C-alpha positions as CSV (number, residue, x, y, z in Angstrom):
1,X,0.0,0.0,0.0
2,X,1.1,3.5,-0.6
3,X,1.4,6.0,2.2
4,X,-1.5,8.3,0.9
5,X,-3.7,5.2,0.8
6,X,-2.8,4.3,4.3
7,X,-3.6,7.8,5.5
8,X,-6.9,7.9,3.6
9,X,-8.0,4.5,4.8
10,X,-7.1,5.3,8.4
11,X,-9.1,8.5,8.2
12,X,-12.2,6.7,7.0
13,X,-11.8,4.0,9.7
14,X,-11.5,6.7,12.3
15,X,-14.9,8.0,11.2
16,X,-16.6,4.7,11.9
17,X,-18.8,4.3,15.0
18,X,-16.7,2.8,17.8
19,X,-18.1,-0.3,19.4
20,X,-17.0,-2.6,22.3
21,X,-14.6,-5.3,21.1
22,X,-17.1,-8.0,21.3
23,X,-17.5,-11.0,19.0
24,X,-18.0,-9.8,15.5
25,X,-16.4,-6.4,16.1
26,X,-13.9,-6.6,13.3
27,X,-16.5,-8.1,10.9
28,X,-18.7,-5.1,11.5
29,X,-15.8,-2.7,11.0
30,X,-14.7,-4.3,7.7
31,X,-18.3,-4.5,6.5
32,X,-18.8,-0.8,7.1
33,X,-15.5,0.0,5.4
34,X,-16.1,-2.3,2.4
35,X,-17.3,0.4,-0.1
36,X,-14.4,2.6,0.6
37,X,-11.9,-0.3,0.5
38,X,-13.2,-1.3,-2.9
39,X,-12.8,2.2,-4.3
40,X,-9.3,2.4,-3.0
41,X,-8.5,-1.0,-4.4
42,X,-9.7,0.0,-7.8
43,X,-7.5,3.1,-7.7
44,X,-4.5,0.9,-6.8
45,X,-5.3,-1.6,-9.6
46,X,-5.4,1.2,-12.1
47,X,-2.1,2.6,-10.8
48,X,-0.6,-0.8,-10.9
49,X,-1.7,-1.4,-14.5
50,X,-0.1,1.9,-15.5
51,X,3.2,1.1,-13.8
52,X,3.4,-2.4,-15.3
53,X,2.6,-1.1,-18.7
54,X,5.5,1.4,-18.4
55,X,7.7,-1.4,-17.1
56,X,7.0,-3.6,-20.1
57,X,7.5,-0.7,-22.5
58,X,10.8,0.1,-20.9
59,X,11.9,-3.5,-21.0
60,X,10.5,-5.1,-24.2
61,X,12.0,-8.5,-23.4
62,X,9.0,-8.9,-21.1
63,X,6.6,-8.6,-24.0
64,X,4.5,-11.4,-25.5
65,X,2.1,-11.8,-22.6
66,X,1.1,-14.9,-20.6
67,X,-1.0,-17.2,-22.7
68,X,-4.5,-18.1,-21.5
69,X,-3.7,-21.8,-21.9
70,X,-0.6,-21.5,-19.6
71,X,-2.9,-20.3,-16.8
72,X,-5.3,-23.1,-17.4
73,X,-2.5,-25.6,-17.5
74,X,-0.9,-24.4,-14.3
75,X,-4.3,-24.5,-12.5
76,X,-4.9,-28.0,-13.7
77,X,-1.5,-29.1,-12.7
78,X,-2.0,-27.7,-9.2
79,X,-5.4,-29.3,-8.9
80,X,-4.0,-32.7,-10.0
81,X,-1.0,-32.4,-7.6
82,X,-3.2,-31.5,-4.7
83,X,-5.5,-34.4,-5.4
84,X,-2.5,-36.6,-5.1
85,X,-0.9,-35.2,-2.0
86,X,-3.9,-33.4,-0.3
87,X,-3.8,-30.1,1.5
88,X,-2.7,-29.7,5.2
89,X,-5.2,-28.7,7.9
90,X,-4.5,-25.0,8.5
91,X,-7.3,-24.8,11.1
92,X,-4.8,-23.5,13.7
93,X,-4.7,-20.0,12.2
94,X,-7.2,-17.2,12.6
95,X,-9.6,-16.5,9.7
96,X,-8.9,-13.1,8.2
97,X,-11.9,-10.9,7.3
98,X,-11.5,-8.6,4.3
99,X,-11.9,-8.2,0.6
100,X,-10.9,-11.0,-1.8
101,X,-7.9,-10.3,-4.0
102,X,-8.5,-9.1,-7.6
103,X,-4.9,-9.7,-8.8
104,X,-2.0,-12.0,-8.1
105,X,-0.2,-9.0,-6.7
106,X,-3.0,-8.4,-4.2
107,X,-3.1,-12.0,-3.1
108,X,0.7,-12.1,-2.6
109,X,0.5,-8.9,-0.5
110,X,-2.4,-10.3,1.6
111,X,-0.4,-13.5,2.3
112,X,2.8,-11.7,3.3
113,X,0.7,-9.5,5.7
114,X,-1.0,-12.6,7.2
115,X,2.4,-14.2,7.9
116,X,3.6,-11.1,9.6
117,X,0.7,-11.2,12.2
118,X,2.4,-13.8,14.3
119,X,5.5,-13.5,16.6
120,X,6.6,-17.0,15.7
121,X,5.7,-19.9,13.5
122,X,6.0,-23.7,13.7
123,X,4.8,-26.5,11.5
124,X,5.5,-29.3,9.2
125,X,6.4,-29.3,5.5
126,X,6.2,-32.3,3.3
127,X,7.9,-32.4,-0.1
128,X,8.1,-35.0,-2.9
129,X,9.6,-35.0,-6.4
130,X,7.4,-35.0,-9.5
131,X,8.6,-36.7,-12.6
132,X,11.6,-38.5,-11.1
133,X,12.2,-42.1,-11.8
134,X,11.4,-44.4,-8.8
135,X,15.1,-45.1,-7.9
136,X,15.7,-41.3,-7.6
137,X,12.4,-40.3,-6.1
138,X,12.8,-38.5,-2.9
139,X,10.4,-37.6,-0.1
140,X,11.2,-35.0,2.6
141,X,9.5,-34.1,5.9
142,X,10.5,-31.0,7.7
143,X,9.5,-30.0,11.3
144,X,10.4,-26.4,12.1
145,X,10.2,-23.4,14.5
146,X,10.9,-19.9,13.2
147,X,11.3,-16.6,14.9
148,X,10.7,-13.1,13.5
149,X,14.4,-12.3,13.9
150,X,15.4,-14.9,11.3
151,X,16.3,-17.7,13.8
152,X,15.3,-21.1,12.7
153,X,15.3,-24.7,14.0
154,X,14.4,-27.5,11.8
155,X,14.6,-31.3,11.5
156,X,14.6,-32.6,8.0
157,X,14.0,-36.3,7.3
158,X,14.5,-37.3,3.7
159,X,14.3,-40.6,1.9
160,X,15.5,-41.5,-1.6
161,X,14.1,-44.5,-3.5
162,X,17.4,-46.3,-3.2
163,X,17.3,-46.0,0.6
164,X,13.7,-47.2,1.1
165,X,12.5,-47.8,3.8
166,X,15.4,-46.0,5.6
167,X,15.7,-42.3,6.3
168,X,18.4,-39.7,6.6
169,X,17.8,-37.0,9.3
170,X,19.3,-33.6,9.2
171,X,18.9,-31.3,12.2
172,X,19.7,-27.6,12.0
173,X,19.7,-24.7,14.4
174,X,20.4,-21.2,13.1
175,X,20.7,-18.4,15.7
176,X,20.3,-15.1,13.8
177,X,21.4,-13.0,16.8
178,X,24.6,-14.9,17.2
179,X,25.0,-15.6,13.5
180,X,25.8,-19.2,14.2
181,X,24.7,-22.3,12.4
182,X,24.9,-25.9,13.6
183,X,24.0,-29.0,11.6
184,X,23.8,-32.7,12.4
185,X,23.4,-35.1,9.5
186,X,22.3,-38.5,10.8
187,X,22.7,-41.6,8.4
188,X,22.5,-44.2,11.2
189,X,19.3,-45.9,9.7
190,X,21.4,-46.7,6.6
191,X,24.8,-47.0,8.2
192,X,24.5,-47.9,11.9
193,X,28.2,-48.0,12.8
194,X,31.5,-46.5,11.4
195,X,32.8,-48.4,8.4
196,X,35.8,-48.4,6.2
197,X,39.5,-49.0,6.7
198,X,42.8,-47.2,7.2
199,X,43.4,-46.9,3.4
200,X,40.0,-45.5,2.4
201,X,39.1,-43.8,5.6
202,X,36.2,-44.2,8.0
203,X,32.6,-43.4,7.1
204,X,30.6,-42.2,10.1
205,X,26.9,-42.6,10.7
206,X,26.6,-39.0,12.0
207,X,28.3,-35.8,10.6
208,X,28.5,-32.6,12.7
209,X,29.3,-29.1,11.4
210,X,29.3,-25.8,13.1
211,X,29.8,-22.4,11.6
212,X,30.2,-19.0,13.4
213,X,30.9,-15.5,12.3
214,X,28.4,-15.9,9.4
215,X,27.3,-13.0,7.2
216,X,23.8,-11.9,7.8
217,X,23.2,-11.3,4.1
218,X,22.4,-13.7,1.3
219,X,19.6,-15.7,3.0
220,X,19.6,-19.5,2.9
221,X,23.1,-19.7,1.3
222,X,24.3,-22.0,4.1
223,X,21.2,-24.1,4.4
224,X,21.3,-27.6,3.0
225,X,19.1,-28.8,0.1
226,X,18.2,-25.3,-1.3
227,X,17.2,-23.5,1.8
228,X,14.1,-23.2,3.9
229,X,10.9,-23.5,1.7
230,X,8.8,-21.1,3.8
231,X,11.4,-18.3,3.3
232,X,11.5,-19.2,-0.4
233,X,7.7,-18.8,-0.6
234,X,8.1,-15.3,0.9
235,X,10.6,-14.4,-1.9
236,X,8.3,-15.9,-4.6
237,X,5.4,-13.8,-3.3
238,X,7.5,-10.6,-3.3
239,X,8.6,-11.4,-6.8
240,X,5.0,-12.0,-8.0
241,X,4.0,-8.5,-6.8
242,X,6.3,-7.1,-9.5
243,X,5.7,-9.8,-12.2
244,X,3.2,-8.7,-14.9
245,X,2.8,-12.3,-16.0
246,X,1.9,-13.7,-12.5
247,X,-1.7,-15.0,-12.5
248,X,-4.3,-15.6,-9.9
249,X,-7.0,-18.3,-9.9
250,X,-9.5,-19.3,-7.2
251,X,-10.5,-23.0,-6.9
252,X,-12.2,-25.1,-4.2
253,X,-10.4,-28.0,-2.5
254,X,-11.6,-30.1,0.4
255,X,-14.6,-27.9,0.8
256,X,-12.7,-24.6,1.1
257,X,-11.6,-21.8,-1.2
258,X,-8.0,-21.6,-2.1
259,X,-6.0,-19.0,-4.2
260,X,-3.5,-20.3,-6.8
261,X,-0.7,-17.9,-7.7
262,X,1.3,-18.9,-10.8
263,X,4.5,-17.6,-12.5
264,X,7.3,-19.1,-14.5
265,X,10.8,-20.2,-13.6
266,X,13.7,-21.4,-15.7
267,X,15.1,-24.9,-15.4
268,X,18.1,-26.4,-17.2
269,X,17.4,-29.5,-19.3
270,X,20.5,-31.7,-19.7
271,X,18.6,-34.7,-21.2
272,X,19.7,-34.3,-24.8
273,X,23.3,-35.2,-24.0
274,X,24.7,-32.6,-26.4
275,X,24.0,-29.4,-24.5
276,X,21.8,-27.5,-22.2
277,X,18.2,-26.6,-23.1
278,X,16.6,-23.8,-21.0
279,X,13.0,-24.8,-20.2
280,X,10.4,-22.4,-18.7
281,X,8.2,-24.3,-16.2
282,X,5.4,-23.0,-13.9
283,X,5.9,-22.4,-10.2
284,X,2.6,-22.1,-8.2
285,X,1.7,-21.2,-4.6
286,X,-1.6,-22.3,-3.1
287,X,-3.0,-20.2,-0.3
288,X,-5.9,-20.8,2.1
289,X,-8.4,-18.0,1.3
290,X,-9.7,-18.0,4.9
291,X,-6.4,-17.7,6.8
292,X,-4.3,-16.3,3.9
293,X,-1.5,-18.7,4.8
294,X,0.4,-20.7,2.2
295,X,-0.7,-24.3,1.8
296,X,1.5,-25.6,-1.0
297,X,4.4,-24.7,-3.3
298,X,4.9,-26.5,-6.6
299,X,7.5,-26.5,-9.3
300,X,5.6,-28.2,-12.1
301,X,7.4,-30.9,-14.0
302,X,8.0,-30.1,-17.7
303,X,9.3,-32.8,-20.1
304,X,12.7,-34.1,-18.8
305,X,12.6,-31.7,-15.9
306,X,11.9,-32.9,-12.3
307,X,9.4,-30.9,-10.4
308,X,8.6,-30.7,-6.7
309,X,5.5,-30.3,-4.5
310,X,5.8,-29.0,-0.9
311,X,2.7,-28.8,1.3
312,X,2.7,-26.5,4.4
313,X,0.9,-27.2,7.7
314,X,1.6,-24.0,9.6
315,X,0.8,-23.4,13.2
316,X,1.2,-19.7,14.2
317,X,2.5,-19.0,17.7
318,X,1.0,-16.5,20.1
319,X,4.4,-15.6,21.5
320,X,8.0,-15.6,20.3
321,X,9.8,-19.0,20.6
322,X,12.2,-19.5,23.6
323,X,15.8,-18.8,22.6
324,X,16.9,-22.3,23.6
325,X,14.8,-23.5,20.6
326,X,17.6,-22.4,18.4
327,X,20.4,-24.5,19.9
328,X,21.7,-27.9,18.9
329,X,24.2,-30.2,20.8
330,X,26.8,-32.3,19.2
331,X,26.4,-36.0,20.2
332,X,29.2,-37.2,22.3
333,X,29.8,-40.7,20.8
334,X,32.4,-42.3,18.5
335,X,29.9,-42.5,15.7
336,X,29.9,-38.7,15.2
337,X,32.5,-37.1,13.0
338,X,33.1,-33.3,13.5
339,X,33.6,-31.8,10.1
340,X,33.5,-28.2,11.3
341,X,37.1,-27.6,10.3
342,X,36.4,-28.4,6.6
343,X,32.8,-27.1,6.1
344,X,32.3,-24.8,9.0
345,X,34.4,-22.9,11.5
346,X,34.7,-19.2,11.8
347,X,33.5,-17.5,8.6
348,X,35.2,-14.2,9.6
349,X,32.4,-11.7,9.7
350,X,32.7,-9.3,12.6
351,X,30.2,-6.8,14.0
352,X,31.1,-3.2,13.0
353,X,31.7,-0.6,15.7
354,X,29.0,1.8,14.5
355,X,29.8,4.4,17.1
356,X,33.3,5.0,15.8
357,X,33.2,6.4,12.2
358,X,37.0,6.1,11.7
359,X,37.0,2.5,12.9
360,X,34.0,1.6,10.6
361,X,35.8,3.1,7.6
362,X,39.0,1.2,8.4
363,X,37.1,-2.1,8.9
364,X,35.2,-1.7,5.6
365,X,38.1,-0.3,3.5
366,X,36.0,2.8,3.1
367,X,33.5,1.0,0.9
368,X,30.2,2.7,-0.1
369,X,28.1,0.0,1.5
370,X,25.6,1.9,3.7
371,X,22.1,2.8,2.5
372,X,20.8,6.2,3.5
373,X,17.2,4.9,2.9
374,X,15.4,1.7,3.6
375,X,11.6,1.1,3.4
376,X,9.5,2.2,6.3
377,X,9.5,-0.2,9.2
378,X,12.9,-1.8,8.5
379,X,15.5,-1.5,11.1
380,X,19.2,-2.5,11.1
381,X,19.5,-5.9,12.7
382,X,23.2,-6.8,11.9
383,X,26.1,-4.9,10.4
384,X,29.3,-6.9,9.7
385,X,32.5,-6.9,7.6
386,X,35.0,-9.6,6.6
387,X,38.6,-8.9,5.8
388,X,40.3,-11.7,3.8
389,X,43.7,-10.1,4.5
390,X,44.5,-10.1,0.9
391,X,44.7,-7.8,-2.1
392,X,43.7,-8.2,-5.8
393,X,44.7,-6.2,-8.9
394,X,42.3,-4.0,-10.7
395,X,43.0,-2.1,-13.9
396,X,40.5,0.9,-14.2
397,X,40.8,1.0,-18.1
398,X,42.9,-0.5,-20.8
399,X,46.4,0.9,-20.8
400,X,46.1,2.4,-17.3
401,X,48.3,1.1,-14.5
402,X,46.9,-1.6,-12.2
403,X,45.7,-0.8,-8.7
404,X,45.6,-2.9,-5.6
405,X,42.2,-3.5,-3.9
406,X,41.7,-4.9,-0.5
407,X,39.6,-8.1,-0.3
408,X,36.9,-6.8,2.0
409,X,33.2,-7.7,2.2
410,X,30.5,-5.7,4.0
411,X,27.2,-7.4,4.8
412,X,24.2,-5.7,6.4
413,X,20.8,-7.1,7.4
414,X,17.5,-5.2,8.0
415,X,14.3,-6.7,9.3
416,X,10.7,-5.8,9.5
417,X,8.8,-8.7,11.1
418,X,9.5,-11.7,8.9
419,X,10.6,-9.4,6.0
420,X,14.3,-9.4,5.5
421,X,16.4,-7.0,3.4
422,X,20.2,-7.5,2.8
423,X,22.8,-5.2,1.5
424,X,26.4,-6.3,0.6
425,X,29.4,-4.8,-1.1
426,X,32.4,-6.8,-2.1
427,X,35.3,-7.0,-4.6
428,X,34.2,-8.4,-7.9
429,X,35.1,-12.1,-7.8
430,X,35.8,-12.1,-11.6
431,X,38.9,-10.1,-10.8
432,X,40.6,-13.0,-9.1
433,X,38.8,-16.2,-10.2
434,X,37.4,-17.7,-13.4
435,X,34.9,-20.5,-14.1
436,X,34.8,-21.7,-17.7
437,X,33.1,-24.3,-19.9
438,X,34.7,-26.1,-22.8
439,X,38.2,-25.9,-24.3
440,X,40.0,-24.2,-27.2
441,X,37.7,-22.1,-29.4
442,X,34.6,-23.4,-27.5
443,X,35.9,-22.1,-24.2
444,X,33.5,-19.6,-22.6
445,X,33.3,-18.0,-19.1
446,X,30.2,-18.9,-17.2
447,X,31.0,-17.1,-14.0
448,X,29.2,-13.9,-13.2
449,X,29.5,-10.9,-10.8
450,X,26.0,-11.7,-9.4
451,X,26.4,-12.8,-5.7
452,X,23.3,-15.0,-6.0
453,X,23.8,-16.5,-9.4
454,X,27.5,-17.0,-9.5
455,X,27.6,-19.1,-12.6
456,X,25.1,-19.4,-15.5
457,X,25.2,-21.2,-18.8
458,X,24.9,-18.8,-21.8
459,X,21.9,-20.7,-23.1
460,X,20.1,-20.2,-19.8
461,X,21.3,-16.5,-19.5
462,X,19.4,-15.8,-22.8
463,X,16.1,-16.9,-21.2
464,X,16.9,-14.9,-18.0
465,X,16.8,-11.7,-19.9
466,X,13.0,-11.8,-19.5
467,X,13.4,-11.8,-15.7
468,X,16.1,-9.1,-15.5
469,X,15.5,-5.4,-15.7
470,X,18.6,-3.2,-16.5
471,X,18.1,0.2,-14.9
472,X,20.7,3.0,-14.8
473,X,21.4,4.4,-11.4
474,X,21.3,8.2,-11.1
475,X,22.2,8.8,-7.4
476,X,24.6,7.6,-4.8
477,X,28.0,6.1,-4.9
478,X,27.0,3.8,-7.8
479,X,25.5,6.5,-10.0
480,X,26.3,6.4,-13.7
481,X,26.3,2.6,-14.0
482,X,23.5,0.1,-14.8
483,X,21.9,-2.0,-12.1
484,X,20.5,-5.5,-12.9
485,X,17.3,-6.3,-11.0
486,X,16.6,-10.0,-11.1
487,X,13.1,-11.2,-10.4
488,X,13.3,-14.8,-11.6
489,X,10.9,-16.7,-9.3
490,X,13.3,-19.5,-8.5
491,X,15.8,-17.1,-6.9
492,X,15.7,-14.4,-4.2
493,X,14.6,-11.1,-5.7
494,X,17.8,-9.1,-5.9
495,X,19.6,-6.2,-7.5
496,X,23.3,-6.3,-8.3
497,X,25.5,-3.5,-9.7
498,X,29.2,-3.3,-10.6
499,X,31.3,-0.1,-10.5
500,X,35.0,-0.2,-10.6
501,X,36.3,-3.1,-8.7
502,X,33.2,-3.4,-6.4
503,X,29.9,-5.2,-6.7
504,X,26.9,-4.1,-4.6
505,X,23.9,-6.3,-4.0
506,X,20.5,-5.6,-2.5
507,X,18.2,-8.5,-1.8
508,X,15.3,-10.0,0.2
509,X,11.7,-9.2,0.7
510,X,11.7,-6.0,-1.4
511,X,9.9,-4.7,-4.5
512,X,11.9,-3.6,-7.6
513,X,11.4,0.1,-6.8
514,X,12.6,-0.4,-3.2
515,X,15.7,-2.2,-4.3
516,X,16.5,0.6,-6.8
517,X,16.0,3.3,-4.1
518,X,18.2,1.5,-1.7
519,X,20.9,1.1,-4.3
520,X,20.8,4.8,-5.2
521,X,21.2,5.7,-1.5
522,X,24.5,3.8,-1.0
523,X,27.4,5.8,0.4
524,X,30.2,5.8,3.0
525,X,29.4,5.2,6.7
526,X,28.5,8.2,8.8
527,X,26.9,7.9,12.2
528,X,25.3,11.3,11.7
529,X,23.7,10.2,8.4
530,X,22.4,7.0,10.0
531,X,20.5,8.8,12.7
């Protein structure tokens, strides 16, 4: 919602007759406000249509439209999938009274607001692969507890066809305040005792890893198996608000109305054996119309591409989870191997001394990593920097002498309820590393400067153009260069921009306009400017 709309809506609600907060109070309020809400919603729809039309005109790669048959196919695919797996209960959440959504953007916005009503969430997620051969089919069950500060505890039990009927259990605890992650992977149902010999090494039934000093930015990068599905749903929803091709359908399942939001994602099809074929496949989110909480996430299966269906049984909490929920103890037995030294350990990100401007500039190598603006309600929850104690060479232009640049990364996190926004600035990795494909004349670089999509095949990059908006920045330390805003549904919404030897990234639960405004506000740290 825009600020003027908030003010106008608040004014009209203030004019309503005040009643005691008895049963049916909010139903009466919303019924009285319904005509005005509908008028305001129509104004916003008209405004949204205008802004999307301008967006498509500015970026013609988004043209072509979403075919009617694609919407029908997505809805049918979701209906079939849900008939197979069923929907979870969802009766634990409160029914939300209010107008029905008219667009996918409205439905996404309603769902995000519904999730934000609760100080904590717990629940169970069940996933299964669609289109996989039986020997590679996998089922996953996740039990979790989540806090608004980003802390997360989960237990993931997963089973592949080759392991039936045995399970692998991964337990994970992430403490966002301490920026510490602990994981225990338990294979004891498949391998009860250590096995192997002195020559090949021992294989342990349990593997422990612990990482501290983590960066608060780049959500889910350290979580196994592609991250936490509920946070992914939030990112998908935020992307759909900006996606002119996202579609909304309302269907009935198990005697209740559900909203089905659909968009397209890009998968890599390797089945030809001679190259990579980029395939666009639907991604859909099913939402309970009564509680406005997500019920299912599906990546539909296109030919030769494996899809996945995840169902959500969310149980909102009335108070924040206890802090000891986000701890995990290492088993003290000879069957557990501590792999922290190889895959964990101290990641090197240190809290910045924000009260000392000179110390902050020293710790961050005077990088322009600090936004002067963030959306209303967001507050800084973590500010860190990492010094790799090294230097890399950078040549400003052909023929000019090389300069040495210190290998520093700055990583900031902002939070607003479950919404998370991240800002990072680092030295461009393409200055000191290279990832290639092929040899000789066929050799091509596939690495990128994008901190989220670090490598991408050229064939896939061509399809990604429809999900990337190139926008010149006019203000801030990165003014004069082009920012790349990526809203591909299968990745976190993010913006990245390169200027000189540095790459800045803005990511998280943000709209395109918010990411651009943050990027145009980046500058040097100043405690006075931050007040």
